[in-house]
ZARO-692384 format. One record per residue: x, y, z of N, C-alpha, C in turn; residue in three letters. Coordinates in Angstrom, 3 decimals, decimal comma. Example, Ala and Ser with C-alpha at 12.3 -4.5 7.8 and 13.67 -1.06 7.14 Angstrom:
<recs>
<rec><n_xx>13,190</n_xx><n_yy>-5,690</n_yy><n_zz>7,800</n_zz><ca_xx>12,300</ca_xx><ca_yy>-4,500</ca_yy><ca_zz>7,800</ca_zz><c_xx>13,200</c_xx><c_yy>-3,300</c_yy><c_zz>7,800</c_zz><aa>ALA</aa></rec>
<rec><n_xx>12,850</n_xx><n_yy>-2,250</n_yy><n_zz>7,080</n_zz><ca_xx>13,670</ca_xx><ca_yy>-1,060</ca_yy><ca_zz>7,140</ca_zz><c_xx>12,900</c_xx><c_yy>0,030</c_yy><c_zz>7,870</c_zz><aa>SER</aa></rec>
</recs>
This chain:
<recs>
<rec><n_xx>25,978</n_xx><n_yy>24,736</n_yy><n_zz>14,897</n_zz><ca_xx>25,998</ca_xx><ca_yy>24,523</ca_yy><ca_zz>13,460</ca_zz><c_xx>24,674</c_xx><c_yy>24,944</c_yy><c_zz>12,856</c_zz><aa>UNK</aa></rec>
<rec><n_xx>24,754</n_xx><n_yy>25,406</n_yy><n_zz>11,636</n_zz><ca_xx>23,562</ca_xx><ca_yy>25,823</ca_yy><ca_zz>10,921</ca_zz><c_xx>23,452</c_xx><c_yy>25,014</c_yy><c_zz>9,630</c_zz><aa>UNK</aa></rec>
<rec><n_xx>22,236</n_xx><n_yy>24,618</n_yy><n_zz>9,284</n_zz><ca_xx>21,978</ca_xx><ca_yy>23,815</ca_yy><ca_zz>8,101</ca_zz><c_xx>21,096</c_xx><c_yy>24,631</c_yy><c_zz>7,159</c_zz><aa>UNK</aa></rec>
<rec><n_xx>21,674</n_xx><n_yy>25,051</n_yy><n_zz>6,047</n_zz><ca_xx>20,959</ca_xx><ca_yy>25,884</ca_yy><ca_zz>5,086</ca_zz><c_xx>20,509</c_xx><c_yy>25,055</c_yy><c_zz>3,888</c_zz><aa>UNK</aa></rec>
<rec><n_xx>19,447</n_xx><n_yy>25,529</n_yy><n_zz>3,267</n_zz><ca_xx>18,910</ca_xx><ca_yy>24,937</ca_yy><ca_zz>2,044</ca_zz><c_xx>18,669</c_xx><c_yy>23,441</c_yy><c_zz>2,188</c_zz><aa>UNK</aa></rec>
<rec><n_xx>18,026</n_xx><n_yy>23,055</n_yy><n_zz>3,276</n_zz><ca_xx>17,694</ca_xx><ca_yy>21,642</ca_yy><ca_zz>3,487</ca_zz><c_xx>16,545</c_xx><c_yy>21,293</c_yy><c_zz>2,557</c_zz><aa>UNK</aa></rec>
<rec><n_xx>16,761</n_xx><n_yy>20,281</n_yy><n_zz>1,735</n_zz><ca_xx>15,730</ca_xx><ca_yy>19,808</ca_yy><ca_zz>0,807</ca_zz><c_xx>15,452</c_xx><c_yy>18,339</c_yy><c_zz>1,103</c_zz><aa>UNK</aa></rec>
<rec><n_xx>14,220</n_xx><n_yy>18,051</n_yy><n_zz>1,475</n_zz><ca_xx>13,798</ca_xx><ca_yy>16,675</ca_yy><ca_zz>1,725</ca_zz><c_xx>12,842</c_xx><c_yy>16,291</c_yy><c_zz>0,607</c_zz><aa>UNK</aa></rec>
<rec><n_xx>13,195</n_xx><n_yy>15,244</n_yy><n_zz>-0,133</n_zz><ca_xx>12,396</ca_xx><ca_yy>14,803</ca_yy><ca_zz>-1,272</ca_zz><c_xx>12,032</c_xx><c_yy>13,334</c_yy><c_zz>-1,119</c_zz><aa>UNK</aa></rec>
<rec><n_xx>10,866</n_xx><n_yy>12,983</n_yy><n_zz>-1,624</n_zz><ca_xx>10,421</ca_xx><ca_yy>11,597</ca_yy><ca_zz>-1,662</ca_zz><c_xx>10,725</c_xx><c_yy>11,044</c_yy><c_zz>-3,049</c_zz><aa>UNK</aa></rec>
<rec><n_xx>11,369</n_xx><n_yy>9,879</n_yy><n_zz>-3,114</n_zz><ca_xx>11,761</ca_xx><ca_yy>9,274</ca_yy><ca_zz>-4,389</ca_zz><c_xx>11,031</c_xx><c_yy>7,948</c_yy><c_zz>-4,536</c_zz><aa>UNK</aa></rec>
<rec><n_xx>10,226</n_xx><n_yy>7,844</n_yy><n_zz>-5,596</n_zz><ca_xx>9,483</ca_xx><ca_yy>6,627</ca_yy><ca_zz>-5,880</ca_zz><c_xx>10,035</c_xx><c_yy>6,015</c_yy><c_zz>-7,161</c_zz><aa>UNK</aa></rec>
<rec><n_xx>10,426</n_xx><n_yy>4,735</n_yy><n_zz>-7,106</n_zz><ca_xx>10,963</ca_xx><ca_yy>4,041</ca_yy><ca_zz>-8,268</ca_zz><c_xx>9,952</c_xx><c_yy>2,975</c_yy><c_zz>-8,689</c_zz><aa>UNK</aa></rec>
<rec><n_xx>9,423</n_xx><n_yy>3,122</n_yy><n_zz>-9,903</n_zz><ca_xx>8,467</ca_xx><ca_yy>2,166</ca_yy><ca_zz>-10,451</ca_zz><c_xx>9,186</c_xx><c_yy>1,380</c_yy><c_zz>-11,544</c_zz><aa>UNK</aa></rec>
<rec><n_xx>9,398</n_xx><n_yy>0,083</n_yy><n_zz>-11,325</n_zz><ca_xx>10,180</ca_xx><ca_yy>-0,701</ca_yy><ca_zz>-12,277</ca_zz><c_xx>9,337</c_xx><c_yy>-1,602</c_yy><c_zz>-13,173</c_zz><aa>UNK</aa></rec>
<rec><n_xx>8,034</n_xx><n_yy>-1,605</n_yy><n_zz>-13,026</n_zz><ca_xx>7,193</ca_xx><ca_yy>-2,422</ca_yy><ca_zz>-13,901</ca_zz><c_xx>5,746</c_xx><c_yy>-2,413</c_yy><c_zz>-13,449</c_zz><aa>UNK</aa></rec>
<rec><n_xx>4,920</n_xx><n_yy>-3,185</n_yy><n_zz>-14,150</n_zz><ca_xx>3,512</ca_xx><ca_yy>-3,293</ca_yy><ca_zz>-13,784</ca_zz><c_xx>2,976</c_xx><c_yy>-4,661</c_yy><c_zz>-14,188</c_zz><aa>UNK</aa></rec>
<rec><n_xx>1,834</n_xx><n_yy>-5,021</n_yy><n_zz>-13,634</n_zz><ca_xx>1,184</ca_xx><ca_yy>-6,285</ca_yy><ca_zz>-13,953</ca_zz><c_xx>0,354</c_xx><c_yy>-6,115</c_yy><c_zz>-15,219</c_zz><aa>UNK</aa></rec>
<rec><n_xx>0,558</n_xx><n_yy>-6,997</n_yy><n_zz>-16,206</n_zz><ca_xx>-0,164</ca_xx><ca_yy>-6,958</ca_yy><ca_zz>-17,463</ca_zz><c_xx>-1,299</c_xx><c_yy>-7,982</c_yy><c_zz>-17,407</c_zz><aa>UNK</aa></rec>
<rec><n_xx>-2,539</n_xx><n_yy>-7,514</n_yy><n_zz>-17,534</n_zz><ca_xx>-3,712</ca_xx><ca_yy>-8,391</ca_yy><ca_zz>-17,444</ca_zz><c_xx>-3,802</c_xx><c_yy>-9,356</c_yy><c_zz>-18,627</c_zz><aa>UNK</aa></rec>
<rec><n_xx>-3,424</n_xx><n_yy>-8,901</n_yy><n_zz>-19,828</n_zz><ca_xx>-3,502</ca_xx><ca_yy>-9,761</ca_yy><ca_zz>-21,015</ca_zz><c_xx>-2,541</c_xx><c_yy>-10,941</c_yy><c_zz>-20,918</c_zz><aa>UNK</aa></rec>
<rec><n_xx>-1,302</n_xx><n_yy>-10,644</n_yy><n_zz>-20,514</n_zz><ca_xx>-0,277</ca_xx><ca_yy>-11,684</ca_yy><ca_zz>-20,440</ca_zz><c_xx>-0,311</c_xx><c_yy>-12,436</c_yy><c_zz>-19,125</c_zz><aa>UNK</aa></rec>
<rec><n_xx>-1,028</n_xx><n_yy>-11,909</n_yy><n_zz>-18,135</n_zz><ca_xx>-1,145</ca_xx><ca_yy>-12,518</ca_yy><ca_zz>-16,805</ca_zz><c_xx>0,206</c_xx><c_yy>-12,669</c_yy><c_zz>-16,118</c_zz><aa>UNK</aa></rec>
<rec><n_xx>1,062</n_xx><n_yy>-11,648</n_yy><n_zz>-16,278</n_zz><ca_xx>2,352</ca_xx><ca_yy>-11,676</ca_yy><ca_zz>-15,602</ca_zz><c_xx>2,855</c_xx><c_yy>-10,249</c_yy><c_zz>-15,389</c_zz><aa>UNK</aa></rec>
<rec><n_xx>3,846</n_xx><n_yy>-10,128</n_yy><n_zz>-14,543</n_zz><ca_xx>4,475</ca_xx><ca_yy>-8,844</ca_yy><ca_zz>-14,219</ca_zz><c_xx>5,499</c_xx><c_yy>-8,526</c_yy><c_zz>-15,296</c_zz><aa>UNK</aa></rec>
<rec><n_xx>5,389</n_xx><n_yy>-7,330</n_yy><n_zz>-15,895</n_zz><ca_xx>6,285</ca_xx><ca_yy>-6,915</ca_yy><ca_zz>-16,970</ca_zz><c_xx>7,149</c_xx><c_yy>-5,770</c_yy><c_zz>-16,465</c_zz><aa>UNK</aa></rec>
<rec><n_xx>8,474</n_xx><n_yy>-5,918</n_yy><n_zz>-16,583</n_zz><ca_xx>9,408</ca_xx><ca_yy>-4,872</ca_yy><ca_zz>-16,166</ca_zz><c_xx>9,618</c_xx><c_yy>-3,881</c_yy><c_zz>-17,292</c_zz><aa>UNK</aa></rec>
<rec><n_xx>9,809</n_xx><n_yy>-2,593</n_yy><n_zz>-16,904</n_zz><ca_xx>10,134</ca_xx><ca_yy>-1,554</ca_yy><ca_zz>-17,868</ca_zz><c_xx>11,603</c_xx><c_yy>-1,658</c_yy><c_zz>-18,259</c_zz><aa>UNK</aa></rec>
<rec><n_xx>11,941</n_xx><n_yy>-1,122</n_yy><n_zz>-19,449</n_zz><ca_xx>13,345</ca_xx><ca_yy>-1,093</ca_yy><ca_zz>-19,858</ca_zz><c_xx>14,137</c_xx><c_yy>-0,172</c_yy><c_zz>-18,941</c_zz><aa>UNK</aa></rec>
<rec><n_xx>13,563</n_xx><n_yy>0,989</n_yy><n_zz>-18,641</n_zz><ca_xx>14,165</ca_xx><ca_yy>1,934</ca_yy><ca_zz>-17,698</ca_zz><c_xx>13,133</c_xx><c_yy>2,197</c_yy><c_zz>-16,610</c_zz><aa>UNK</aa></rec>
<rec><n_xx>13,517</n_xx><n_yy>2,114</n_yy><n_zz>-15,348</n_zz><ca_xx>12,549</ca_xx><ca_yy>2,376</ca_yy><ca_zz>-14,275</ca_zz><c_xx>12,083</c_xx><c_yy>3,834</c_yy><c_zz>-14,274</c_zz><aa>UNK</aa></rec>
<rec><n_xx>10,819</n_xx><n_yy>4,034</n_yy><n_zz>-13,921</n_zz><ca_xx>10,265</ca_xx><ca_yy>5,381</ca_yy><ca_zz>-13,828</ca_zz><c_xx>10,537</c_xx><c_yy>5,915</c_yy><c_zz>-12,431</c_zz><aa>UNK</aa></rec>
<rec><n_xx>11,273</n_xx><n_yy>7,026</n_yy><n_zz>-12,359</n_zz><ca_xx>11,648</ca_xx><ca_yy>7,628</ca_yy><ca_zz>-11,080</ca_zz><c_xx>10,864</c_xx><c_yy>8,927</c_yy><c_zz>-10,911</c_zz><aa>UNK</aa></rec>
<rec><n_xx>10,123</n_xx><n_yy>9,003</n_yy><n_zz>-9,810</n_zz><ca_xx>9,327</ca_xx><ca_yy>10,185</ca_yy><ca_zz>-9,513</ca_zz><c_xx>9,847</c_xx><c_yy>10,815</c_yy><c_zz>-8,232</c_zz><aa>UNK</aa></rec>
<rec><n_xx>10,246</n_xx><n_yy>12,093</n_yy><n_zz>-8,316</n_zz><ca_xx>10,711</ca_xx><ca_yy>12,831</ca_yy><ca_zz>-7,140</ca_zz><c_xx>9,680</c_xx><c_yy>13,880</c_yy><c_zz>-6,774</c_zz><aa>UNK</aa></rec>
<rec><n_xx>9,392</n_xx><n_yy>13,982</n_yy><n_zz>-5,477</n_zz><ca_xx>8,425</ca_xx><ca_yy>14,965</ca_yy><ca_zz>-4,985</ca_zz><c_xx>9,087</c_xx><c_yy>15,730</c_yy><c_zz>-3,840</c_zz><aa>UNK</aa></rec>
<rec><n_xx>9,173</n_xx><n_yy>17,036</n_yy><n_zz>-3,958</n_zz><ca_xx>9,776</ca_xx><ca_yy>17,872</ca_yy><ca_zz>-2,920</ca_zz><c_xx>8,820</c_xx><c_yy>17,982</c_yy><c_zz>-1,743</c_zz><aa>UNK</aa></rec>
<rec><n_xx>9,266</n_xx><n_yy>17,562</n_yy><n_zz>-0,572</n_zz><ca_xx>8,440</ca_xx><ca_yy>17,587</ca_yy><ca_zz>0,627</ca_zz><c_xx>8,698</c_xx><c_yy>18,810</c_yy><c_zz>1,496</c_zz><aa>UNK</aa></rec>
<rec><n_xx>9,967</n_xx><n_yy>19,239</n_yy><n_zz>1,578</n_zz><ca_xx>10,319</ca_xx><ca_yy>20,344</ca_yy><ca_zz>2,471</ca_zz><c_xx>11,559</c_xx><c_yy>21,056</c_yy><c_zz>1,962</c_zz><aa>UNK</aa></rec>
<rec><n_xx>11,546</n_xx><n_yy>22,379</n_yy><n_zz>2,049</n_zz><ca_xx>12,723</ca_xx><ca_yy>23,195</ca_yy><ca_zz>1,737</ca_zz><c_xx>12,787</c_xx><c_yy>24,281</c_yy><c_zz>2,804</c_zz><aa>UNK</aa></rec>
<rec><n_xx>13,800</n_xx><n_yy>24,192</n_yy><n_zz>3,683</n_zz><ca_xx>13,833</ca_xx><ca_yy>25,057</ca_yy><ca_zz>4,859</ca_zz><c_xx>15,261</c_xx><c_yy>25,154</c_yy><c_zz>5,402</c_zz><aa>UNK</aa></rec>
<rec><n_xx>15,523</n_xx><n_yy>26,137</n_yy><n_zz>6,261</n_zz><ca_xx>16,793</ca_xx><ca_yy>26,272</ca_yy><ca_zz>6,979</ca_zz><c_xx>16,589</c_xx><c_yy>25,797</c_yy><c_zz>8,416</c_zz><aa>UNK</aa></rec>
<rec><n_xx>17,597</n_xx><n_yy>25,105</n_yy><n_zz>8,966</n_zz><ca_xx>17,545</ca_xx><ca_yy>24,629</ca_yy><ca_zz>10,348</ca_zz><c_xx>18,756</c_xx><c_yy>25,142</c_yy><c_zz>11,109</c_zz><aa>UNK</aa></rec>
<rec><n_xx>18,555</n_xx><n_yy>25,399</n_yy><n_zz>12,406</n_zz><ca_xx>19,630</ca_xx><ca_yy>25,926</ca_yy><ca_zz>13,249</ca_zz><c_xx>20,085</c_xx><c_yy>24,925</c_yy><c_zz>14,298</c_zz><aa>UNK</aa></rec>
<rec><n_xx>19,487</n_xx><n_yy>23,728</n_yy><n_zz>14,290</n_zz><ca_xx>19,769</ca_xx><ca_yy>22,735</ca_yy><ca_zz>15,311</ca_zz><c_xx>19,685</c_xx><c_yy>21,353</c_yy><c_zz>14,679</c_zz><aa>UNK</aa></rec>
<rec><n_xx>20,567</n_xx><n_yy>20,462</n_yy><n_zz>15,080</n_zz><ca_xx>20,558</ca_xx><ca_yy>19,096</ca_yy><ca_zz>14,557</ca_zz><c_xx>19,304</c_xx><c_yy>18,351</c_yy><c_zz>14,991</c_zz><aa>UNK</aa></rec>
<rec><n_xx>18,787</n_xx><n_yy>18,664</n_yy><n_zz>16,158</n_zz><ca_xx>17,565</ca_xx><ca_yy>18,032</ca_yy><ca_zz>16,645</ca_zz><c_xx>16,365</c_xx><c_yy>18,372</c_yy><c_zz>15,771</c_zz><aa>UNK</aa></rec>
<rec><n_xx>16,270</n_xx><n_yy>19,624</n_yy><n_zz>15,339</n_zz><ca_xx>15,191</ca_xx><ca_yy>20,031</ca_yy><ca_zz>14,435</ca_zz><c_xx>15,282</c_xx><c_yy>19,290</c_yy><c_zz>13,106</c_zz><aa>UNK</aa></rec>
<rec><n_xx>16,495</n_xx><n_yy>19,189</n_yy><n_zz>12,589</n_zz><ca_xx>16,716</ca_xx><ca_yy>18,484</ca_yy><ca_zz>11,323</ca_zz><c_xx>16,334</c_xx><c_yy>17,015</c_yy><c_zz>11,460</c_zz><aa>UNK</aa></rec>
<rec><n_xx>16,733</n_xx><n_yy>16,398</n_yy><n_zz>12,564</n_zz><ca_xx>16,396</ca_xx><ca_yy>14,993</ca_yy><ca_zz>12,805</ca_zz><c_xx>14,891</c_xx><c_yy>14,783</c_yy><c_zz>12,881</c_zz><aa>UNK</aa></rec>
<rec><n_xx>14,176</n_xx><n_yy>15,648</n_yy><n_zz>13,599</n_zz><ca_xx>12,728</ca_xx><ca_yy>15,477</ca_yy><ca_zz>13,729</ca_zz><c_xx>12,025</c_xx><c_yy>15,659</c_yy><c_zz>12,387</c_zz><aa>UNK</aa></rec>
<rec><n_xx>12,507</n_xx><n_yy>16,559</n_yy><n_zz>11,542</n_zz><ca_xx>11,910</ca_xx><ca_yy>16,746</ca_yy><ca_zz>10,215</ca_zz><c_xx>12,118</c_xx><c_yy>15,508</c_yy><c_zz>9,350</c_zz><aa>UNK</aa></rec>
<rec><n_xx>13,336</n_xx><n_yy>14,940</n_yy><n_zz>9,375</n_zz><ca_xx>13,619</ca_xx><ca_yy>13,734</ca_yy><ca_zz>8,594</ca_zz><c_xx>12,809</c_xx><c_yy>12,562</c_yy><c_zz>9,130</c_zz><aa>UNK</aa></rec>
<rec><n_xx>12,743</n_xx><n_yy>12,417</n_yy><n_zz>10,433</n_zz><ca_xx>11,983</ca_xx><ca_yy>11,331</ca_yy><ca_zz>11,060</ca_zz><c_xx>10,498</c_xx><c_yy>11,434</c_yy><c_zz>10,716</c_zz><aa>UNK</aa></rec>
<rec><n_xx>9,945</n_xx><n_yy>12,652</n_yy><n_zz>10,758</n_zz><ca_xx>8,531</ca_xx><ca_yy>12,853</ca_yy><ca_zz>10,441</ca_zz><c_xx>8,219</c_xx><c_yy>12,421</c_yy><c_zz>9,009</c_zz><aa>UNK</aa></rec>
<rec><n_xx>9,072</n_xx><n_yy>12,816</n_yy><n_zz>8,061</n_zz><ca_xx>8,805</ca_xx><ca_yy>12,497</ca_yy><ca_zz>6,659</ca_zz><c_xx>9,044</c_xx><c_yy>11,023</c_yy><c_zz>6,342</c_zz><aa>UNK</aa></rec>
<rec><n_xx>9,968</n_xx><n_yy>10,372</n_yy><n_zz>7,024</n_zz><ca_xx>10,136</ca_xx><ca_yy>8,934</ca_yy><ca_zz>6,803</ca_zz><c_xx>8,986</c_xx><c_yy>8,148</c_yy><c_zz>7,417</c_zz><aa>UNK</aa></rec>
<rec><n_xx>8,398</n_xx><n_yy>8,646</n_yy><n_zz>8,504</n_zz><ca_xx>7,244</ca_xx><ca_yy>7,972</ca_yy><ca_zz>9,107</ca_zz><c_xx>5,973</c_xx><c_yy>8,166</c_yy><c_zz>8,286</c_zz><aa>UNK</aa></rec>
<rec><n_xx>5,802</n_xx><n_yy>9,330</n_yy><n_zz>7,681</n_zz><ca_xx>4,582</ca_xx><ca_yy>9,588</ca_yy><ca_zz>6,913</ca_zz><c_xx>4,622</c_xx><c_yy>8,949</c_yy><c_zz>5,527</c_zz><aa>UNK</aa></rec>
<rec><n_xx>5,799</n_xx><n_yy>8,662</n_yy><n_zz>5,000</n_zz><ca_xx>5,930</ca_xx><ca_yy>8,057</ca_yy><ca_zz>3,673</ca_zz><c_xx>6,878</c_xx><c_yy>6,860</c_yy><c_zz>3,758</c_zz><aa>UNK</aa></rec>
<rec><n_xx>6,461</n_xx><n_yy>5,753</n_yy><n_zz>4,404</n_zz><ca_xx>7,402</ca_xx><ca_yy>4,656</ca_yy><ca_zz>4,670</ca_zz><c_xx>7,750</c_xx><c_yy>3,797</c_yy><c_zz>3,452</c_zz><aa>UNK</aa></rec>
<rec><n_xx>6,982</n_xx><n_yy>3,867</n_yy><n_zz>2,370</n_zz><ca_xx>7,214</ca_xx><ca_yy>2,979</ca_yy><ca_zz>1,232</ca_zz><c_xx>8,155</c_xx><c_yy>3,560</c_yy><c_zz>0,190</c_zz><aa>UNK</aa></rec>
<rec><n_xx>8,428</n_xx><n_yy>4,847</n_yy><n_zz>0,263</n_zz><ca_xx>9,343</ca_xx><ca_yy>5,491</ca_yy><ca_zz>-0,670</ca_zz><c_xx>10,627</c_xx><c_yy>5,871</c_yy><c_zz>0,049</c_zz><aa>UNK</aa></rec>
<rec><n_xx>11,682</n_xx><n_yy>6,043</n_yy><n_zz>-0,728</n_zz><ca_xx>12,945</ca_xx><ca_yy>6,495</ca_yy><ca_zz>-0,156</ca_zz><c_xx>12,896</c_xx><c_yy>8,008</c_yy><c_zz>0,045</c_zz><aa>UNK</aa></rec>
<rec><n_xx>13,604</n_xx><n_yy>8,474</n_yy><n_zz>1,049</n_zz><ca_xx>13,691</ca_xx><ca_yy>9,899</ca_yy><ca_zz>1,344</ca_zz><c_xx>15,109</c_xx><c_yy>10,359</c_yy><c_zz>1,017</c_zz><aa>UNK</aa></rec>
<rec><n_xx>15,207</n_xx><n_yy>11,433</n_yy><n_zz>0,242</n_zz><ca_xx>16,495</ca_xx><ca_yy>11,991</ca_yy><ca_zz>-0,156</ca_zz><c_xx>16,662</c_xx><c_yy>13,345</c_yy><c_zz>0,526</c_zz><aa>UNK</aa></rec>
<rec><n_xx>17,791</n_xx><n_yy>13,535</n_yy><n_zz>1,225</n_zz><ca_xx>18,040</ca_xx><ca_yy>14,772</ca_yy><ca_zz>1,969</ca_zz><c_xx>19,336</c_xx><c_yy>15,397</c_yy><c_zz>1,474</c_zz><aa>UNK</aa></rec>
<rec><n_xx>19,288</n_xx><n_yy>16,709</n_yy><n_zz>1,200</n_zz><ca_xx>20,508</ca_xx><ca_yy>17,434</ca_yy><ca_zz>0,833</ca_zz><c_xx>20,508</c_xx><c_yy>18,770</c_yy><c_zz>1,572</c_zz><aa>UNK</aa></rec>
<rec><n_xx>21,697</n_xx><n_yy>19,202</n_yy><n_zz>2,003</n_zz><ca_xx>21,813</ca_xx><ca_yy>20,460</ca_yy><ca_zz>2,734</ca_zz><c_xx>23,252</c_xx><c_yy>20,959</c_yy><c_zz>2,716</c_zz><aa>UNK</aa></rec>
<rec><n_xx>23,421</n_xx><n_yy>22,204</n_yy><n_zz>3,135</n_zz><ca_xx>24,730</ca_xx><ca_yy>22,822</ca_yy><ca_zz>3,311</ca_zz><c_xx>24,887</c_xx><c_yy>23,152</c_yy><c_zz>4,786</c_zz><aa>UNK</aa></rec>
<rec><n_xx>25,968</n_xx><n_yy>22,690</n_yy><n_zz>5,390</n_zz><ca_xx>26,198</ca_xx><ca_yy>22,921</ca_yy><ca_zz>6,823</ca_zz><c_xx>27,439</c_xx><c_yy>23,791</c_yy><c_zz>7,006</c_zz><aa>UNK</aa></rec>
<rec><n_xx>27,345</n_xx><n_yy>24,686</n_yy><n_zz>8,027</n_zz><ca_xx>28,517</ca_xx><ca_yy>25,472</ca_yy><ca_zz>8,394</ca_zz><c_xx>28,439</c_xx><c_yy>25,863</c_yy><c_zz>9,858</c_zz><aa>UNK</aa></rec>
<rec><n_xx>29,593</n_xx><n_yy>26,175</n_yy><n_zz>10,413</n_zz><ca_xx>29,706</ca_xx><ca_yy>26,548</ca_yy><ca_zz>11,820</ca_zz><c_xx>29,436</c_xx><c_yy>28,022</c_yy><c_zz>11,975</c_zz><aa>UNK</aa></rec>
<rec><n_xx>28,588</n_xx><n_yy>28,359</n_yy><n_zz>12,912</n_zz><ca_xx>28,246</ca_xx><ca_yy>29,760</ca_yy><ca_zz>13,142</ca_zz><c_xx>28,929</c_xx><c_yy>30,244</c_yy><c_zz>14,421</c_zz><aa>UNK</aa></rec>
<rec><n_xx>29,598</n_xx><n_yy>31,376</n_yy><n_zz>14,351</n_zz><ca_xx>30,311</ca_xx><ca_yy>31,923</ca_yy><ca_zz>15,508</ca_zz><c_xx>29,610</c_xx><c_yy>33,084</c_yy><c_zz>16,084</c_zz><aa>UNK</aa></rec>
</recs>
C-alpha cells in the first residue's frame, strides 16, 4: 500500500486565560484553534507512517495531532 499526501498537523485549542484583575480564569466565547503543519510527505510503508506519527506525538505531547492521507494499493 502507498500513502500519498500525508499531512501531520498539530492542533492547539485555547479556551481561555487567567485574568489578573479579576483573579479568576475567564473562558473565551469561541475557543482559539491554532493549527501548525508539521509534515507533508508520501509514504510507501505502514511502518514508516507509524514512526512519523509516533515521533510527532512524542515531541508535542500536549497538543492533539491531526493526520490526513490518501491510501491506495500499488500493483
